[in-house]
N, C-alpha and C positions, 0 to 999 in steps of 0.2 A: 496397483492397481485395483480396480471396483467391475465388478459385472453385475449387469442385470438377471441375470437368469446362471443356473448353477451348473458348474464346469463338469465332463463326462466323469472325473475321477469324484469318489467321497467328498462332501463338503463339513467341512471342521468346525462345529458350534462352538461361537467365543459366549461364554455362561459368566455372568455376573453375580457374584456370591459375596456375602462379607462372613464374618469369623462365625454366627450362631449359624448361616446355610451350612457351612463347607463343615461344623461336628453330626450337622442334624441331617444332611444328605449324602457325606460320604465319608463318613466315620468308617467304615474297613480301609479307606487308603489313607489313615494318619500314619505311619512311618512312611510313605512315600510323600506326604507333606514333609513329617520332621526333615527329611533326608533332606529335602529341597529349601528349606528354610523359607516355606510359603504358609504365612498366615491370614490371608486374604487383606493384609495391607492395603487400604487405595491406592492405586497405581501399578501395583506389584501383579505378576502371570506367574502361571503352575503349567507346563505342559502337561496333559494327564495321558498316558500310555493305556492303551487295549490289550484284552487279554493275545492277541498274536501281535505285541510289541507297536503296533501301528497307534498315530497320533488320536484318538481317541477324542480329545475335546481340550481346550483351551480355558481354566479358570482365570478369573478376573477379580482382582480388589474392587468389590463394591465402590464406586468415589462417594464422597459426598453430594457432587451434583454430576450430574448427566450433561456431560459438555460436547463441543469439536473435537475435544484434544483430548477425550478420555482413550479413544482406542489408535491415536496418531504415533505412541511411540512406537505400535508394536508392529505395523506398517513395512518397518526396514528389520528388525528382530527376528519374526517369528517365518519360522522353518516355507520355503516357496510352494502353498497349498493353497487350497479355497475354503475360506472360512467364510460363517455365515453370523450375520450380524445378531447381536443376543434377542433372547426372547422378549415379549412386553412392551415394546417400542410403538409409542405414533408416529405417524411419517414425518413429521419437525425432527425427532430425534435420531430418527433414520437417517434424515438429509443429512444431519448436521456429524453424527458421527462418522458416515460416509466420506465426507467433506474432508473430515481431519482424516481419516487415513488415507487419503487423495494423497494430502499436503504434506505430511509424512513418508511421502517417499520420497519428494526432492533432495535432488541433488544437482549442485553447478559441480561439473567436471571437464567442463571443455577443455583446459590446457592442462589436464592430467595422462599420461599417457597411459594405455589400458591392456593391462596382459591380456594374451591370443587366446586363456583359457580361461579369464573369467568366466564365473559363474552370474547372467544375468535374470536369469528366473527369480520374481519377486512374488512376494507372498498377493493374492487375491482375494478381494471382499464381493460377497452376493449381494445386492441392495436389498435383498428382502430379509426382513427381521422375522422371527416365530410368527409370529402373532400374524403375520400377514399385510401386516406394514410395510409399505416397498419405497423407496427414499425416491426425491426428483432429481431422476439418471441428468436430464439437461442443467438443471442447475448447478447438480452435482462438477459437471463434464466445463460447464462455463464460468463456475468461482475460479477450479481448477488451473486452468488453461492462464485467465485471466491474472492471478497468481503468480503463476510460476514466469510469464511474463515480467511482472513485474518485478521477480529478484532478478531474473537474468541480467535485464538492465541493467539494472543498480551492479551487480556485481562483477561486470564486466569492465576490464580495465578503459581507462580514458582510451589509450593507445589503440582502442577496437569500438570508443564508444565516445566521440567527441561530437561537436555538432551536426556535424554530415551524417555520422553514422547515427544518430538516434534518430536525424531524418530520414534517412534511410529505414531505420525500423516505423517509423511512424508512414511511411512510404508502404511498407510491407502488410501491415498490418490493416489499411486503408486499403490495400488491395483486397485480403481476405475477405472483408467483411461490405465492400462497395459504397465504400466512403469518398466524399469531397478529398480532396485535398490540393493545397497550395500554399508554397515559400515563399518567405521575402528574407532573399539573402545580400550580405555587404552592405556596399554602400547603398545601396535601393532601400533598406533601412531608411535612410536619410531620408531621402526622396520622396518614401510615399508616410514620413513621420512616429518615426520609432527610433526617436530617439537614444532615449535611457539603454533600451536593450543593446542598441549599436555601440555605445561608450562601452558599455561594461565586458562587450566580447573583442571590441576589434584589435586588440594586443595579439590574438591569438593567431596562427598559423592555418586554423579552421573557421573559416566565416561565422560570425553570429548568426541567427537566421531565425524569423516567425517561422513557426509551422502554423497551418488553419486548417483543420479538419471538419467537415461537415457530414451528421447522416440524420437519417428520417424521414418522414416526410415532412414537409416546409408549414404545413394547417396545423403540424401538433406543439404541445404543450415542450414552451423552448430551456433546455439546459445547458449553459457553457461552465464545461471544466477549463482550468486554467491551471499549467503549470509550472514548475520552476525547472530551467533544464540547465543549468552549471555542472557543465560534465567533468571541471575540478575546477576545485579553487584555489588558487594560493593565497588566494587574500591582496592579492594586488600588490599597491606602491606600500599599502600597511600588511605587508607578508606576515603570513601564518609561521610559529615554527613547523620544525618537522614534525612531531607527534600533530600537532592541528590538523598538517597535512595527511595523516595516513592515510584517513577514512575518505579524503573530499571526493573520489569517486560517486559515492554517494549523495554528491550535491544533488545531482539529476534526478535524485529518489520524487522529488515531488510530478516533472516529468512520465517519469516511470510508472506512479499512482493515475495520472489522469489519464495514461494510457491505454493501464490494466483494465480503469474501470469504464473507458470508453468501450472496452472488449464484449466486456460483462454485458454491458447495458446492447449491443448487438447481435450478440450469442441468446439471450433471451428476450429480442425483438422487442425491448419494451415501445410502446406508442410514444417518444417521445422526437422532438427535432433536438441532436442533440450538437453542439460546436467543441471544439476540442483547441485550445492556445495554447502553444508552448513556447518560450523562447528559450531556443537552445544557444548557448554562448560557451565562451571558457575563459576563464577571468586569470589572463596570466599578464606575464610584463613583458615589456618591449618599451621603445621609447616613445612609440604612441598612447604607449596606457593609460587611462584614466587615472589623475592626480587627487590626494586632497585636495579641498577647497575649489577643486573645479564647480563652475556651476552649468547645469546644464535644462535647459529648456525641456518639457516633457509632449506625451503625445495629449493631455489634456491644455496644458497651454500653460500651466504656473511654474516655474523655476524650480531647481531644486539642489543647493547646497549639497555637493558630495563629502562630506566630514569623513569618513571612512571610507576607502576604497573595499573594505571588505566585510560592508553593510552592500552587497551589491546587487541580493535575490531581488531586495522589495525593489530596486529600478527595475529589473526586471519584470516582474510582476505587476508593476504600477503601468507601463505600456501595454502591457497583455489586457490585465483587468479594465482598462477604462474603453480599449476597444472592445474588449467582452462583454461591457454592459451595456453597450450603444446601442444595441437594440432591443431591449430592455426582456431579459431573460425571464424565467418564472423562477427560476434558481440560478445563482451564481456561484459555482466553488470553486477556491483555489489550495493545492497542496502544495508545501514548501517544506524544506530543510530549513527552515530560518531561524532559528535563534537556540543556544544555547541555552539563556536562559528558561524556553518551556521547559528542557531537562533538566535543569535544576527543579523547578516545579515540581514536575510532574514523574519525573523518573526519567528511562528511555525507551521503558515498552508501555506506556499509555500515551497516547495522542494529545496535544491541547486542538479545543476548536475556540474559535471566535466567531459570531452569530448578528447580527443586526435586527433579529427576528425574535422575541421569545419563544413563539408559540414552533418555530422551524429547529430552534437551539433545543427542547424540551423532545422536538419530537427526533431530532438524530439521538439523543441517548437512549430514548428506549428503541429504535433504531438498531443501535449499536449493541445494547445489549441483549435482543433477541437470536443475533445472529454471531454472538461471541467476540467483538470486535470493538472492542467499546471505545468510547473517547469520554475527556472531562473539558468541559469549560470553562474558559478563564472571560474577564471581564474588558468589552473595551470601555476603560473608563475614563472617561470624556474628559477630567481637571488635569490629566493628565497631556493631552495635545498642545499646552500651552506650552511641551518640553523639545518640541519638534521645530518650531520655530526659528525660523534662519536668521543669521546674523544681514547677511546681506541680498538672502534669497527667500521667495517664498516660504520654502520649508527646508530641514533640514534632514538626510538620511539618518540621523544615530539621534538622539536624546543628548539634550545637557547635563539628564542624571545616567550615576552608575546602573538604579533599580528598575526594575518592571519594564526589564529588555523585550521580552514577549509581548506584553500589551503597546510599546511604543510601536514596537513592528506592525503591529494590527491595527494603529492609529493612522502609518502613516497609509497603510495598502488602502483605508476607509477613504482615503483622501481621493483616493483612485477608481471608486464605485461610483457608479452614478445613482444618483436621488431616486429613492420608490423601486428599488433592485434587492432583491431578500438575497442576502448574501454571506459564504460560510468562510470562514479562511480557516484552514488546517497547518497546524506548526508543528511536525512531526523527527523522529529520528530516521524513518528508512531502514532500521540497520539492527539486525539484534546481535546484543555482545555478548549472549549469552544461549547454546542450545538447549529448546524445550521440547514436546514433545509437539509432531508438525512442525514446532519456528524452528529450522535449523543456525546457527550462525551463520550472517551474512544480510545480501540486503533484504528488506521485508516494506509488503505493500499492511499498512495502518491504517484503517478504517476505512479500505476502500468501499471494502461488502455490505460496511452500514451505509457508506453515502452513498450506492446504488438500492438499498434497500429503502436509504429515507425517500428516495427519487420513486421506487413503488410504492411506497404507502402515502406521500401527501402531491407531489406532481402526476401519480399514470392515475391513479384512483379518485 
């Protein structure tokens, strides 16, 4: 937890030290440091007792780079006291460290039994540094709430987070922030011309749907977010292996991320006209499941040959992107757990993005670095577009080659972005395979804060 005011009990200072400072300023405590095996190594910490045995301070090994995650690991491990930010910070650093602390206190324990006498007390952080620099409490609260929403949605298994439950989560978000929301469900997707969303989700007992949310002044700059909401992906008739299905509850991570971004935008009250579109489906198997080689007509009007039912996310996004770009937004962003190829290229912790505008791409990279939420750009390499030519339809949903899968998926989506719309496509893991400070194993927002920072930098100003 974080607090903007000092608690009634004494506040314990957090002090950054390197090896030289440790020897110079705390030479009399060397025996204690030796007993604790504390050498001020970056990322390590040592509790420093006072004369009466009370906790007097916490020494923290000075990191090479002071970033959001510097204090995040302490948010669970320190005794439940009130702590003060280190001295010498500026407001931006105080905000980043406070956010990392808060994100470090996340736990997904919805399905775990809790002992009645379990100690729920947590350490708290006073968001004013010794230099009188104060963290931006509004931003810390909003970014924490948005990130926790994303993590909770992804971590929840499909028996409690199918298309209907994802819609319920969106409606709850809309009610909290005064958003307009409409949905198109089941066969109404056909009558209202969202055939690819319907085809992907029609075999599930939980009907496919398009979730459409709006917020903000109608005359403000327009930002549209599109999320892939495949609540579980069996692979369809091109079925995944058991190992391949193990994490497929996270295949709605794109939907979770755009809902989290919407929450962050609303809590910061950014002056934009926001629209959020989520195709919420479950890619299941039944007698009416879509088949390999099926041809479908899209909302755009072109035809797509479905050559692999496990390449379904791009179909859901295609209809939603064509609609999302229809009113010429100032910025169109889609987020999706789309390809394993992007993970092969960049690993699981660095999300890839594609963009049709070089200036916007450069701005997103800068925004990501400024908030410790980095991206890496991959190219929309146009010579690969011919690999998507259909044999009997206008377009194939998979490439004719086995390489460059993230790029050809991006090129497929670009076919459904209307001309002259600035567009970003995010291809990300949405899952931490390992626990790092502030980023526990499990569902994760990756690049969400960077995207909102970009909106602040380029759309709002």
